Every structure is written in structure tokens, then in C-alpha cells.
C-alpha positions as CSV (number, residue, x, y, z in Angstrom):
1,M,102.7,73.7,87.9
2,K,100.3,76.2,89.2
3,I,101.5,80.0,89.3
4,V,99.9,82.6,91.5
5,C,100.7,86.3,90.3
6,L,100.4,88.6,93.3
7,G,100.5,92.5,92.8
8,D,98.8,95.6,92.1
9,S,97.3,97.1,88.7
10,I,100.3,96.2,86.7
11,T,99.9,92.7,87.5
12,W,96.1,92.8,86.8
13,G,96.7,94.6,83.4
14,F,95.2,98.0,84.0
15,P,93.6,99.6,82.2
16,H,93.4,97.3,79.2
17,G,92.4,94.3,81.4
18,P,93.8,90.9,82.4
19,Q,93.5,89.6,78.9
20,D,96.3,92.1,77.8
21,S,98.6,91.7,80.8
22,W,102.0,90.0,81.2
23,V,100.2,87.5,83.3
24,D,98.0,86.5,80.5
25,M,101.0,86.6,78.1
26,L,102.8,84.2,80.3
27,S,99.8,81.9,80.9
28,R,99.5,81.2,76.9
29,T,103.3,80.7,76.5
30,L,103.7,78.2,79.4
31,N,100.2,76.6,79.1
32,V,99.7,76.0,82.9
33,T,97.4,77.3,85.4
34,I,98.1,80.9,86.1
35,I,95.8,82.8,88.6
36,N,96.0,86.7,88.3
37,K,95.7,88.1,91.8
38,G,96.5,91.7,90.8
39,I,94.5,94.4,92.5
40,N,94.2,98.0,91.2
41,G,95.9,100.4,93.7
42,D,97.1,97.7,96.2
43,T,99.8,98.1,98.3
44,T,102.3,95.5,99.9
45,S,100.4,95.9,103.1
46,G,97.3,95.0,101.2
47,M,98.8,92.1,99.4
48,L,100.3,90.7,102.9
49,R,96.6,91.0,104.3
50,R,95.3,89.1,101.5
51,F,98.1,86.7,101.1
52,P,96.5,83.6,103.0
53,R,93.4,83.8,100.7
54,A,95.1,85.0,97.6
55,V,98.0,82.6,97.5
56,L,98.1,80.1,100.3
57,E,94.6,78.7,99.6
58,Q,95.3,78.3,95.9
59,K,98.1,76.0,96.5
60,P,100.5,77.0,93.9
61,T,103.9,75.7,93.2
62,H,105.1,79.2,92.3
63,L,104.4,82.7,93.2
64,I,105.6,85.7,91.4
65,L,105.2,88.8,93.8
66,M,105.4,92.4,92.4
67,G,104.5,95.2,94.3
68,G,105.8,98.8,95.7
69,I,104.7,101.4,93.3
70,N,101.6,102.2,95.3
71,D,103.3,102.1,98.6
72,V,105.6,104.7,97.3
73,V,102.9,106.8,95.9
74,Q,101.2,106.7,99.4
75,Q,104.5,107.5,101.1
76,E,104.7,104.1,103.1
77,S,108.1,103.5,104.6
78,Y,110.8,101.7,102.9
79,D,111.2,99.6,105.9
80,R,107.4,98.6,105.9
81,I,107.4,97.7,102.2
82,T,110.7,95.6,102.5
83,Q,109.1,94.0,105.5
84,N,106.0,93.1,103.8
85,I,107.9,91.4,100.9
86,M,110.1,89.5,103.3
87,D,107.0,88.4,105.3
88,M,105.2,87.1,102.2
89,A,108.3,85.4,100.7
90,A,108.7,83.6,104.1
91,M,105.2,82.4,104.2
92,A,105.2,81.2,100.6
93,K,108.6,79.4,101.3
94,A,107.3,77.8,104.5
95,E,104.7,76.3,102.3
96,G,107.1,75.0,99.8
97,I,106.1,77.5,97.2
98,T,109.0,78.8,94.8
99,V,109.0,82.5,95.2
100,I,109.9,84.6,92.3
101,L,110.1,88.4,92.8
102,G,109.2,91.1,90.0
103,T,110.9,94.4,90.3
104,P,108.4,97.5,90.4
105,T,108.2,99.1,86.8
106,A,109.5,102.4,85.9
107,V,107.6,105.6,86.5
108,E,108.1,109.1,84.9
109,F,107.7,110.9,88.2
110,Q,111.4,111.2,89.3
111,P,110.8,111.6,93.0
112,W,108.9,108.2,93.1
113,E,111.4,106.7,90.6
114,R,114.4,107.6,92.7
115,L,112.5,105.7,95.8
116,L,111.7,102.9,93.4
117,V,115.2,102.4,92.2
118,R,116.4,101.9,95.9
119,L,113.8,99.4,96.4
120,R,114.7,97.5,93.0
121,Q,118.2,97.5,94.3
122,W,117.0,95.9,97.6
123,I,115.0,93.2,95.8
124,F,118.2,92.1,94.0
125,Q,120.2,91.9,96.9
126,Y,117.5,90.2,99.2
127,A,116.8,87.8,96.3
128,A,120.3,87.0,95.9
129,E,120.7,86.4,99.8
130,Q,117.6,84.1,99.8
131,G,118.4,82.1,96.4
132,I,115.1,83.7,94.9
133,A,114.8,84.4,91.2
134,V,114.1,87.9,90.1
135,I,112.1,89.2,86.9
136,D,113.4,92.7,86.1
137,F,110.2,94.0,84.8
138,S,111.8,97.7,85.2
139,Q,114.3,96.8,82.5
140,A,111.6,96.7,79.9
141,F,111.3,100.4,80.1
142,Y,114.8,101.6,79.6
143,D,116.8,101.7,76.3
144,Q,120.4,100.8,76.2
145,S,121.4,104.3,77.4
146,G,119.2,104.3,80.2
147,Q,116.6,106.5,78.9
148,L,113.0,106.0,80.0
149,K,110.8,104.5,76.9
150,T,107.9,106.9,77.5
151,E,106.1,105.3,74.6
152,L,105.7,102.2,76.8
153,L,103.8,104.2,79.3
154,L,100.4,105.8,79.3
155,P,100.0,109.5,79.8
156,D,99.7,108.9,83.4
157,G,103.6,108.2,83.5
158,G,103.2,104.9,85.2
159,H,101.0,102.3,83.7
160,P,102.1,100.4,80.8
161,T,100.6,100.6,77.5
162,R,99.7,97.3,75.5
163,K,103.3,97.3,74.0
164,G,104.7,97.9,77.7
165,Y,102.9,94.9,78.9
166,K,104.4,92.9,76.1
167,A,107.9,94.4,77.0
168,M,107.4,93.2,80.3
169,F,106.6,89.7,79.5
170,E,109.7,89.7,77.3
171,Q,111.8,90.1,80.6
172,I,110.8,86.8,81.8
173,D,113.4,84.1,81.4
174,L,111.0,81.1,81.2
175,S,113.8,78.8,82.7
176,I,112.9,80.1,86.1
177,F,110.0,77.7,86.0
178,D,112.1,74.7,85.6
179,S,112.9,74.4,89.5
């Protein structure tokens, strides 16, 4: 098994570094090759542009794709974000790569969070239609009553603390890699 994780700073592990990322925790748990292709500040358009090199050339068995927060911050259209995700999933599937979608994590800034809620809902709907597994990373940041766990976010209100990255890792159902 070989997994590529494609995303932005929250895949990379900002600001702590890849060694404290959910990707590294997954790598140590599964003991397989996992390639962290997170780039700070990347958007789904950027991920789509680098997809052939970052994903296809690596010849992975699995792809974990997570993005959208930077798109929302940069006011990219909802249609562009969803089309980019669909295009990347289709390219991966065409190469026999098992696609797994990650939901964008929670942010403290409500105007962005409202847009991210809509994107997360679409991800679940699209994944169900396509038979794609989803890791609900955003769930790590909410308590039982739906309140944001701000202690898992840095003062910027968007990047996870080390405990936040651990909580993200804990959202991963390892059985999704059995396929």
C-alpha cells in the first residue's frame, strides 16, 4: 500500500511541521509508505494543477484529498471548488487509485465556516454517490453539543494545535484502507 495525501497547510502540518501532522501519525500507525503532498496556502485549483506530478507520478494505491479552506478565504466560487475535487477524484479513479476525501477542518471565522459547512455537506453527498470513503476531519473540532473546541485551534482560528492534529488523526477509521 502506498498513500498520497494531497492538500494544504493542514495536510502539511503547519506551523509545527510534517512530523506533527495527522499524515505522519497515520504513517506511523499503518507502517506503510505515505507521501505528504500538503503545501501551505494551496487551493483546490493549485492541487489540480500539480495533480499529475504530486499524485499520478507517485503511483499510489490510495489518495487522501483534502482542501477548500484556502479557496473559501480567497473567495473562489463553490462551483470551481467542487469541480476541482470531482476532476481530481476522476483522474485518480481512472488510474485505479482508491480515493478518500477529507472534510475541511473547522475555522473560527463564521462567514468562512458557513461556506465550509456547505462544502462539507457536498463532499458527503458526492462521496456517497461515488462510493468514496470520507474522513470527517471537521468533527474533531466540535464537542457533543456542536460547540467549536477553540483549544484545538491556534490563535489564527484556522490551523490546528498539536492536540488538534492528534484529534484529526483520531477521526480516521483505519478500515477504509482495507479496500
